C-alpha positions in Angstrom: 93.1 89.5 75.2 95.4 92.4 75.8 98.3 92.0 78.2 99.8 95.0 79.8 102.8 95.3 82.2 103.5 97.5 85.1 105.1 97.7 88.5 103.8 97.5 92.1 102.6 100.8 93.5 103.4 102.6 90.1 100.5 104.0 88.0 99.9 102.4 84.7 97.8 104.4 82.1 96.2 103.5 78.8 93.3 104.6 76.7 90.2 103.4 74.9 89.1 105.0 71.6 85.4 104.9 70.5 84.5 104.7 66.9 81.1 106.0 68.0 81.0 109.8 68.4 79.1 111.4 71.2 77.9 115.1 71.2 78.5 115.4 75.0 80.9 112.6 75.9 81.6 114.0 79.4 78.0 113.6 80.4 76.7 110.9 78.0 79.2 108.1 78.8 80.8 106.7 81.9 83.4 103.9 81.8 84.7 101.9 84.7 87.6 99.4 84.6 87.2 96.6 87.1 90.5 95.0 88.1 90.7 91.8 90.2 93.8 91.6 92.3 95.7 88.3 93.1 93.8 87.9 96.3 90.4 88.1 94.5 89.4 91.6 95.5 87.8 93.8 92.8 89.0 97.4 92.3 86.6 99.6 90.3 88.5 102.5 88.7 86.6 105.2 86.7 88.1 106.1 83.4 88.2 109.8 82.4 87.3 111.5 79.2 90.6 112.6 77.6 89.0 114.6 74.8 87.7 113.7 71.4 86.6 110.1 71.4 89.2 108.8 73.9 88.9 107.7 77.5 91.8 106.9 79.7 92.3 104.9 82.9 95.1 104.9 85.5 95.7 102.1 88.0 98.5 101.5 90.5 98.6 97.8 91.5 99.2 97.3 95.2 100.9 93.9 95.0 102.9 91.8 92.6 100.9 89.5 90.4 98.3 89.2 87.7 95.2 91.5 87.5 92.6 90.5 85.0 90.4 93.4 84.1 87.3 94.3 82.1 85.5 97.5 81.2 81.9 98.5 81.9 80.4 101.3 79.9 77.0 102.9 80.3 76.6 102.6 76.5 76.6 98.8 76.4 76.2 98.8 72.7 79.6 100.4 72.2 81.9 97.5 71.7 85.0 99.8 71.7 84.3 100.8 75.3 82.2 98.1 76.9 83.4 94.7 78.0 87.0 95.1 76.8 89.1 92.5 78.6 92.8 92.1 79.4 95.4 91.3 82.0 97.8 93.6 83.8 100.9 91.8 85.0 102.6 93.8 87.9 106.2 93.1 88.8 108.1 94.3 91.8 109.3 97.9 91.9 113.1 97.9 92.2 113.9 101.6 92.2 114.8 104.0 95.1 111.6 105.9 95.5 110.1 105.0 99.0 106.5 105.6 98.0 106.9 103.1 95.1 108.9 100.7 97.1 106.7 100.6 100.3 103.4 101.8 98.9 101.1 104.7 99.8 100.7 106.2 103.2 98.0 105.3 105.8 97.4 106.2 109.4 98.7 103.6 111.8 96.1 101.7 113.9 97.3 103.7 117.0 96.1 106.9 115.2 99.4 108.6 116.2 101.6 108.3 113.2 101.8 107.4 109.5 103.1 104.3 107.9 103.4 102.9 104.4 100.8 100.4 103.3 103.3 97.5 103.9 103.8 98.6 107.5 107.1 100.4 107.1 107.1 103.5 109.4 107.0 106.9 107.8 108.7 109.8 109.4 107.3 113.2 108.3 109.7 116.0 109.0 107.8 119.2 108.5 109.3 122.7 108.8 108.5 126.2 107.9 111.7 127.0 106.0 110.2 130.1 104.4 110.3 131.9 107.8 113.9 131.0 108.4 
């Protein structure tokens, strides 16, 4: 089982290469990677065709912990793309970028302002500098 490492709120990307060639891979094959977060919720992330015989997936874990994952491919006979299993281990982000430290934005329950996914307020200062 493949183990991969990443950081909370930071995208991790990797690829799967098929030994089987498809004439029209964009339309013939669909691949999803199903991640299970530490709280037991499943996240279905579609992989994208990256050209040739390669498909890639990007996932940004929302919390620190272990995320077991497996692939589901419409061509179940392709062992390179279907039922590939692994674990993504997400550690805490320790850098200075606020979006990585506090997570993506959402609308506050009051519907009046934005906040980060962890509840940290977000102040959006917008201007029209090009007119100044």
